[in-house]
N, C-alpha and C positions, 0 to 999 in steps of 0.2 A: 696453772700450777697445781691446783687441787686435783685435777684429773691426772696430771703427771704423777703426783704423789700416790694417788689411788692405784694407778696401773702398776707402779713399782712395788707397792705394798702387797699386791696380790701375786707377785712372783715374776713379772716381766722385768728384765734388766733395763736400766736406763739407756744402755748402748743399743739394745734392740729397738726400743721405742724411738730413739733418735734416728737410727737408720731407716725406720719405716716413715717417720715424719719428713725425712729428707726426700723421699720419692716425689711428693708433690712439688717440691722446690726444683728438683732436677728436670722433671717432665715439663714444668712451666718454662724453664730455660730452653729446653729443646723446642717446645712449641713456639716460643717467641722468636728464636733464631731461624726457625723454618719459615714462618709466615710474615715476619716483619723484617728480619735481616735478609732472608733468602737462602740460607744454608740448606743443602739437600743431603741430609744424613741418611745412613742405612736404617731407616725406620726410627722408632723411639726406643726399642729395646737395646740396640747396640751401643749408643752413646751412654745410656744409663748404666749398663753393665760395665762399660769401660771405666766410668767414674768410680764405681765401687771397687772394681778390680785393681785400679791404681792405688787405692788405699792399702790393699793387701801387699802389693808387689813393690810399692815405691814408684815414683814417676819415671826414673831413669830406666830401671829394669823393666818396668811395664811397657815403656815405649820400645825397648829393644825386642821384647816378645811380640809386640804388635807388628813391628816391621818384619820380624821373622815369619809371622803368620801370613802376612800379605805376600811376602816374597815366596814362601812355600806354596801358597795357594796358586799364585800365578804360574809357578813352575809345574806343579801337578796338573793344573787345568790345561796348560799348553801341551803337555805330554799326552794326555788322554782325551784331548778335544775331539779328535776324529774317530775315537773308538766308540762304537755304538753300544750303549748299555742303558739300563734304567736309571732314572734320575737319582733315586735314593742310593743305588749302588755306586753311582759316580761320586755322590757326596761322601759315602762311607770310605771309598778308596782315597778320596782327598784327605779326610781326617786321619786316616792311617799314615799316609805319607807325610802330612804336615806334622803329625806327632813326632815322628822320627827326626824330622827337620828341626823341630823345636829342641829335642834332646841334644842334637848335634850343636845347635847354637848355644845352648846353656853350657854344655861341656867346653866348647871353644872359648866362651866368655870366661869360664873359671880358670883356664890355663893361660889366658891372655895376660900380658904384663899390665894391662890397663882394664881390669874387669869393670863392667857396668852392673853393679848389684845394688843392694840396699845401703842405707846409711852405715850399717855395720859391716859392709863389704863381705857378706857371707850368704851364699845362696841358700844355705840350710835354714836361715831365719825366715825365708819367704814361704807363706802358706801356699800349698799346691793349688788350692781353690782359686786363688787370684790368677794363676797361669791358665787354668782350665777355662775360666770365664773369658779370658782374652782369646783363647783358641776358638771359642764359639763364633768369633767375628768372621771366621773363614766361610761359614755357611752363608752369611749375609753378603759377603763379597762375591761369592760365586753367583748368587741370585741376581745381584746387580750387574755383574759382568756378562751374564747370559743375555740380559735385556738391553744393555748399553755397550758402548765402545769402551776401550781401555781408558782413554782420557777421562771420560765422564765417571767411570767407576772409581778411578784413583782420586778424583776430586771429591766424590761422595765419601770415600774412606777418609781422606784428609780432613774434611769438615766434621765427620763423625769423631775423629780423634781429637780435634780442637774442642768440640763440645764436651767430650769425655774428660779432657784436661780441665776445662772450666768447671765441670761438676766436681771433679776431684779437689780443685782449689776451694770450692764452697764447702765441701765436706770437712776440710781441714781447718776452717776458721773457728777458733774457740768462741769468740763472741757470738757468732751466728748459731753455733750449737746451743749455747745458753738461751739465746733469744727464741729459737724454735721450741725448745722444751718449756719455756716459761710463758710463751704467748701462743696458745693454740688457736686463738682467733685468726691467726695468719692463714690457717688451712681453708676456711670458707672463702677468704679473700682470693686465695690462689685458684680456687674452684671458679670463682666469678671471672678472674682474669683469663683463664683458659677458655671459658665459654665465650668471652668477648673476642679472644684471638680466633676462635672458630668462625666468627662472623666478619673478620677483618678482610677487606677487599682492596686496601690501598696499595700504593707502590712500595715494593720492598727496597731496602737500602742497596742491595747488590744491583738491582735493576736501575736505580737512580744513578749509581756510580757508572754503570755501563752506558746509560744515556748521555751522561756528561762527557765521557770519553768520545762517543760518536760525534757529539756537537763540536768538541775541540778539534777532532780530525777533519771535520768539514770546514 
């Protein structure tokens, strides 16, 4: 608590400090679900960014934009899949077309009789940064899609979104916010947990569930 008070006294806002201290919490969640549960997310950046983005956009509107980004990326990639061009050029074209797709989705959402927006039901209250952060998911999806088949890519995206939602839920817990600010000793513990997870070689929960299904089928 003394360190928290000192940091805020020298000019850092409590909100900025809290958002920074949440990073170890969220990456620990991602690390745990990867090596113990067996989730295969689009790296560590994508689910972490989604967790923060959903704070800006609200979960319902954030999920709408996420679905739009995935759909727009699939459509764009399918159109230009056989067109020979440099990788960065392909990504640039994808972002341009996905951008207009997102604009169309937001506009359609606003004129819809059942808009999916924030709690205030007003898209004007949503910070643009939240939408932009979600759009960056497109890059990771293309990289995954190039390496894997569509089914594997969609599963990775789905698991990324699930972890993003879980991170968003943690970010919203008032008692956890207070606990993180008042108990900085949690940070070295999280460091130790991540080091231990880095050495984990046991069976993952998803694999155990898969083995049980195979045994039952036999």
